[in-house]
N, C-alpha and C positions, 0 to 999 in steps of 0.2 A: 523434562518433557515426559508428558505423559505415556504410560505404559501401555501400549494398545496389541491387542492379536490381530494382525493383518491377516486379511483372506489369502494373501499370496507374497511370497518374498521378492516377486517381481518389483522392480522399482518403479516401473509405469504403473502397475496397479495399486502400489503404495501411492503414489503421487495421485493418483485419479480417487482413492481415500480420503487423502487430505482437501484436493482442490475438486471433488467432484460436483459440487455446486458453483454456481455462476457467482454466488455472492462473496466467497474469498477470493476470486481471482480479481473481483470488481473492486473489493477493499483495497487490496495489494496495487491494482491500477490506479485508484484514486492517491494512495500513498505516493507511489514512485513515480507516476507522471503527472500528478496534479497538486502534489505537496498538500493534500489534505492530512488531518490530525486528530481532530475533533470529532466526538459522536455527531454532532449537528451537521459538520461539513459531510460527513457521511451520508447521514440521512437526507441531506438537500441534494444528492446525487440525482442525475436525470432518471435512474433506473427506479426511483423511490422505494427503496428496502425498507420494509417494517421494522420497526424499534425493538422489537423481541427477535427478529432473525437477524438484526445488525448485532445487537448483543451477544446472542449465541456464537454468531461468527467470529466477532471479535475475541470471544472467550477462548475460542478454539483455537485461533492463530497463536493468539497469547501461549496455549499450554503446549503447542506444536513447536514454538520458539521462532514463528515468523516474524511475530511483532513484538513491541514491549507497552507495556502502560507506564507512564511516569504521570504522577499525580503531585505536583508542587503545591499546590493550596491545600490538599487533603478534602477537596469537594469534589462532588460528580461534573460539574460544568468546567473543573480545571483540569481534567484527566486529557492527556494528549497521549496518543498512540503513535507509535513510531516503529518502522520497519528495522529488524536487525538485519545483521549480515546475511542470515538466512534467507531473510526476507526478501533482501535487494536481490540476492541472487536468482529470483524469480523475475526479474525484468526481461532477461532474452527470452523466457517461455511467452510473457505478454507481447511482446514484439512480435516472435513467430505465430502467436494466433490472431494477432492483427494482420499479419501478411497473409495469412491464409482467407481471412474473410473480407478483406480490403476491396477485392475485386466486385463484390455484389453489391457495392454502394456507390452511385454516381457522384462526382464532385459536388452537384447542387445539394444532395442530401447532406452533405457535411457543412459543418459552419467553420470559422476562420481558423481557429485554433486546431481541428480536426484535420484542415487541410495542410496547415503548418507540419503538423506529424507527419502527415504522410509525404509531404515533401520531403522532410529531414530523414526518415527511415529509406526511401527511394532512392536518396542521393548516396548514404553511405548509413549502411544499417549499425555497423560496427562502431563508428564513430556516434552514433544516435545512443547507442546502449550505452556508451562510455561517458559522455555527456550527461546522460541524464542520471546515470549512477554517482557522478561528481556532483552534480547539482542537489541529488537528494541527501547526499552526506553531507555536503555545505548546509543544506535546511536542517539538518539533525543536529550539527554542530551549533547552529545558531541558537536553535531551541534550548538545547542543553546549557549554553552559556547563560542565556536568559534565566534559566531554572538557577543557574550557581550565583548569578548576581541579585535574582529576588531572595534568595536564602540568605545571602549576605547581609542584605537589607532588614530582613527578619531579625537577624541574631542582633543586630546593631540596635533595634527598638526592643530587645528583650531587657 
């Protein structure tokens, strides 16, 4: 982890130092709730993050241990970004931020996926968080298994 001089030892201030911009939280949202993992998938999000900012925020999140980069084929396009345990711990924060602002939007402004998420969260917030956490961990395990299989195939071909 990068050694930083924080402006305060207050845990909230330190969190703001890390997540003070919207992009870090939106990248983690896309990872944890929508299972996005590639640069292209993040750049195609509806918020339209600029590629230089996306690169900067991914590097920042890696340095702080919230995500990891896996590059099974060694090319830029094959890189996959995955939330670490520390990154997965941000999920309840994302849900709380959601709860703070959801009343500002009418159901007509939300798409089907957003309405489903809203319904799930309001039905049982804790179940939603636990379910999404488990689904994300399954997603990560699936990617890791695919990487292992690809490496086995590559070794056979050597």
